[in-house]
Phi, psi and omega in degrees: 000102179271138175056223182240158177281176192307322178283002181078021174255156171306150175292149175242125183232143179264148173252118180293154167295135182278065182235136176293347186261077175116189190218042178285149179269126179281307182214162169251158175221152175259141186228136170210115182053044172218172183237156168230144174219148181229152179218141184194182180245016189259358175253299182255106185194163173231138168259125179269146175295121181075014179220171183286166175299136175255110188274160168285345177256122184234143172274120181288345177273339181220063185295339181254014182295138189295309185054177179277125179301337180272348178296122199234324186201160173221127172246142185228139176250120177212163183293325184256128182300323187295321183290315180300310180303315186292320178286325175301314176296317183297313179296325176296311177294337172290334172096182194280349173257302182291324182307306180293322171306307181294318176303311178296324182293330184257007181062038184264109179290120187219157182230119181252135183235136173233155166253135177270180184300337179263007176084007178281138183274133177244145182230159168219122182246128188232155169057039172101345182311315181300339178285348181265341194283141166228156182241000000 
């Protein structure tokens, strides 16, 4: 999102509810000369009978690690799209515990989203991501 939109305001972008059932917006973020990228397991996955969701994103060091079955996505805001995408994927693969820790350590503005057992979205905003959020 380069510069400002036509009315002189920062660009507004939505982060989806991480559910394969629809395209609802969970929260909005403002961007000015920044990029946002998201990675998750709520669009490209397989469910195995009696097993956890199998994502297209896998930690090669721990391909069978159980993880939180509700952990669904990571969005990252950085100046360069390529870097935002690389960090979003890396933080997702690191998981619900190490991902936020690494994002904080490197000052990467990130949004981690889970779906709880009732289908409600739970979030963790780190390293300044929350400063860009509007509802």
